[in-house]
One Martini backbone bead per residue (centre of mass of N, CA, C, O) as a GRO file, in nm:
protein
  165
    1UNK     BB    1   2.072  -0.751   0.351
    2UNK     BB    2   2.141  -0.406   0.307
    3UNK     BB    3   2.396  -0.198   0.444
    4UNK     BB    4   2.379   0.151   0.386
    5UNK     BB    5   2.445   0.364   0.148
    6UNK     BB    6   2.252   0.396  -0.128
    7UNK     BB    7   2.462   0.545  -0.314
    8UNK     BB    8   2.681   0.303  -0.279
    9UNK     BB    9   2.459   0.038  -0.316
   10UNK     BB   10   2.282   0.048  -0.580
   11UNK     BB   11   2.411  -0.171  -0.762
   12UNK     BB   12   2.343  -0.408  -0.578
   13UNK     BB   13   2.043  -0.368  -0.593
   14UNK     BB   14   2.008  -0.375  -0.901
   15UNK     BB   15   2.128  -0.670  -0.932
   16UNK     BB   16   1.865  -0.804  -0.785
   17UNK     BB   17   1.710  -0.713  -1.031
   18UNK     BB   18   1.542  -0.810  -1.275
   19UNK     BB   19   1.546  -0.765  -1.590
   20UNK     BB   20   1.261  -0.579  -1.658
   21UNK     BB   21   1.127  -0.548  -1.405
   22UNK     BB   22   0.848  -0.483  -1.221
   23UNK     BB   23   0.871  -0.202  -0.999
   24UNK     BB   24   0.865  -0.085  -0.651
   25UNK     BB   25   1.013   0.203  -0.514
   26UNK     BB   26   1.112   0.290  -0.189
   27UNK     BB   27   1.204   0.620  -0.095
   28UNK     BB   28   1.338   0.662   0.258
   29UNK     BB   29   1.462   0.922   0.365
   30UNK     BB   30   1.562   1.157   0.622
   31UNK     BB   31   1.632   1.335   0.366
   32UNK     BB   32   1.880   1.454   0.146
   33UNK     BB   33   2.003   1.134   0.036
   34UNK     BB   34   1.874   1.068  -0.247
   35UNK     BB   35   2.008   1.063  -0.533
   36UNK     BB   36   1.949   1.097  -0.860
   37UNK     BB   37   2.152   0.875  -0.953
   38UNK     BB   38   2.012   0.652  -0.790
   39UNK     BB   39   1.745   0.656  -0.934
   40UNK     BB   40   1.862   0.607  -1.218
   41UNK     BB   41   1.982   0.325  -1.164
   42UNK     BB   42   1.702   0.192  -1.114
   43UNK     BB   43   1.557   0.284  -1.380
   44UNK     BB   44   1.764   0.137  -1.576
   45UNK     BB   45   1.717  -0.167  -1.470
   46UNK     BB   46   1.403  -0.105  -1.457
   47UNK     BB   47   1.050  -0.098  -1.426
   48UNK     BB   48   1.024   0.173  -1.230
   49UNK     BB   49   0.852   0.270  -0.967
   50UNK     BB   50   0.793   0.558  -0.745
   51UNK     BB   51   0.833   0.628  -0.391
   52UNK     BB   52   0.905   0.951  -0.258
   53UNK     BB   53   1.066   1.106  -0.010
   54UNK     BB   54   1.009   1.456   0.004
   55UNK     BB   55   1.190   1.711   0.181
   56UNK     BB   56   1.025   2.000   0.167
   57UNK     BB   57   0.980   2.104   0.468
   58UNK     BB   58   1.226   1.986   0.665
   59UNK     BB   59   1.446   2.099   0.442
   60UNK     BB   60   1.415   2.277   0.192
   61UNK     BB   61   1.254   2.521   0.311
   62UNK     BB   62   1.472   2.571   0.541
   63UNK     BB   63   1.767   2.542   0.346
   64UNK     BB   64   1.795   2.670   0.063
   65UNK     BB   65   1.900   2.959   0.134
   66UNK     BB   66   2.120   2.909   0.384
   67UNK     BB   67   2.268   2.630   0.273
   68UNK     BB   68   2.239   2.569  -0.062
   69UNK     BB   69   2.280   2.820  -0.251
   70UNK     BB   70   2.623   2.840  -0.224
   71UNK     BB   71   2.616   2.524  -0.316
   72UNK     BB   72   2.667   2.350  -0.617
   73UNK     BB   73   2.693   2.056  -0.430
   74UNK     BB   74   2.443   2.006  -0.291
   75UNK     BB   75   2.200   1.810  -0.178
   76UNK     BB   76   1.986   1.939  -0.356
   77UNK     BB   77   2.133   1.906  -0.626
   78UNK     BB   78   2.159   1.590  -0.603
   79UNK     BB   79   1.848   1.539  -0.597
   80UNK     BB   80   1.757   1.706  -0.860
   81UNK     BB   81   1.989   1.728  -1.055
   82UNK     BB   82   2.058   1.812  -1.362
   83UNK     BB   83   1.979   2.128  -1.448
   84UNK     BB   84   1.755   2.254  -1.244
   85UNK     BB   85   1.767   2.566  -1.169
   86UNK     BB   86   1.650   2.656  -0.876
   87UNK     BB   87   1.746   2.943  -0.816
   88UNK     BB   88   1.605   3.089  -1.049
   89UNK     BB   89   1.318   2.984  -0.984
   90UNK     BB   90   1.305   3.102  -0.699
   91UNK     BB   91   1.353   3.402  -0.778
   92UNK     BB   92   1.082   3.396  -0.975
   93UNK     BB   93   0.895   3.371  -0.750
   94UNK     BB   94   0.618   3.557  -0.675
   95UNK     BB   95   0.509   3.373  -0.408
   96UNK     BB   96   0.723   3.284  -0.135
   97UNK     BB   97   0.584   3.063   0.005
   98UNK     BB   98   0.593   2.767   0.146
   99UNK     BB   99   0.397   2.632  -0.047
  100UNK     BB  100   0.527   2.736  -0.317
  101UNK     BB  101   0.806   2.613  -0.270
  102UNK     BB  102   0.721   2.320  -0.247
  103UNK     BB  103   0.593   2.307  -0.526
  104UNK     BB  104   0.839   2.386  -0.692
  105UNK     BB  105   1.027   2.146  -0.606
  106UNK     BB  106   0.839   1.920  -0.699
  107UNK     BB  107   0.828   2.012  -0.996
  108UNK     BB  108   1.127   1.987  -1.053
  109UNK     BB  109   1.155   1.687  -0.991
  110UNK     BB  110   0.952   1.585  -1.198
  111UNK     BB  111   1.092   1.712  -1.443
  112UNK     BB  112   1.352   1.544  -1.412
  113UNK     BB  113   1.220   1.266  -1.444
  114UNK     BB  114   1.117   1.326  -1.724
  115UNK     BB  115   1.373   1.429  -1.880
  116UNK     BB  116   1.592   1.194  -1.781
  117UNK     BB  117   1.382   0.915  -1.732
  118UNK     BB  118   1.069   0.913  -1.860
  119UNK     BB  119   0.854   1.024  -1.686
  120UNK     BB  120   0.474   1.083  -1.693
  121UNK     BB  121   0.360   1.000  -1.406
  122UNK     BB  122   0.196   1.178  -1.127
  123UNK     BB  123   0.205   1.186  -0.770
  124UNK     BB  124   0.081   1.340  -0.455
  125UNK     BB  125   0.151   1.366  -0.092
  126UNK     BB  126   0.088   1.528   0.195
  127UNK     BB  127   0.259   1.512   0.501
  128UNK     BB  128   0.120   1.558   0.825
  129UNK     BB  129   0.135   1.742   1.147
  130UNK     BB  130  -0.100   1.914   1.281
  131UNK     BB  131  -0.117   2.069   0.983
  132UNK     BB  132   0.189   2.024   0.924
  133UNK     BB  133   0.419   1.998   0.700
  134UNK     BB  134   0.679   1.754   0.622
  135UNK     BB  135   0.610   1.592   0.348
  136UNK     BB  136   0.644   1.427   0.033
  137UNK     BB  137   0.481   1.207  -0.181
  138UNK     BB  138   0.627   1.072  -0.475
  139UNK     BB  139   0.493   0.966  -0.778
  140UNK     BB  140   0.638   0.747  -1.039
  141UNK     BB  141   0.562   0.686  -1.394
  142UNK     BB  142   0.551   0.523  -1.731
  143UNK     BB  143   0.236   0.462  -1.660
  144UNK     BB  144  -0.100   0.505  -1.637
  145UNK     BB  145  -0.163   0.261  -1.453
  146UNK     BB  146   0.006   0.350  -1.211
  147UNK     BB  147  -0.174   0.595  -1.138
  148UNK     BB  148  -0.421   0.433  -1.073
  149UNK     BB  149  -0.297   0.283  -0.833
  150UNK     BB  150  -0.231   0.532  -0.667
  151UNK     BB  151  -0.520   0.637  -0.633
  152UNK     BB  152  -0.628   0.383  -0.494
  153UNK     BB  153  -0.412   0.372  -0.254
  154UNK     BB  154  -0.494   0.697  -0.162
  155UNK     BB  155  -0.757   0.661  -0.063
  156UNK     BB  156  -1.040   0.756   0.117
  157UNK     BB  157  -1.247   0.681   0.339
  158UNK     BB  158  -1.530   0.780   0.490
  159UNK     BB  159  -1.360   0.813   0.780
  160UNK     BB  160  -1.052   0.909   0.662
  161UNK     BB  161  -0.913   0.662   0.590
  162UNK     BB  162  -0.641   0.527   0.453
  163UNK     BB  163  -0.574   0.339   0.164
  164UNK     BB  164  -0.318   0.067   0.154
  165UNK     BB  165  -0.433  -0.189  -0.042
   0.00000   0.00000   0.00000
């Protein structure tokens, strides 16, 4: 077991993965803590699909304007990756409701994974508590078959229970 900041220990983790192994990486930070460069390091080491806890409601939506906007090296910038241009895209958002902002940032993140790391298939699920969104799980794969697995794994049974494998 490796203990510590994933951004500092990512190379050690990547070195444990057999080269070109097909992997599924769960990225489960408590906020905006897993930098885009960290995701890239894992993606470059193996054929990794990702399930990322994307803190869109409890961090991004709450802090984008008042905490991250004026800091060009903010946690949000580090999570979204190079040339995300989120400030301009947020300013251009026609109807800046919480829902639309959360969708915008998830779309930016997926676009970055596509543009910089070659991911082509995406799924997402909003995780809520008592009807209020907390965060989004974003799934990314470089293969259509991965998306099929994602859809199967996140189906709900007749009673509303989610099937997780």
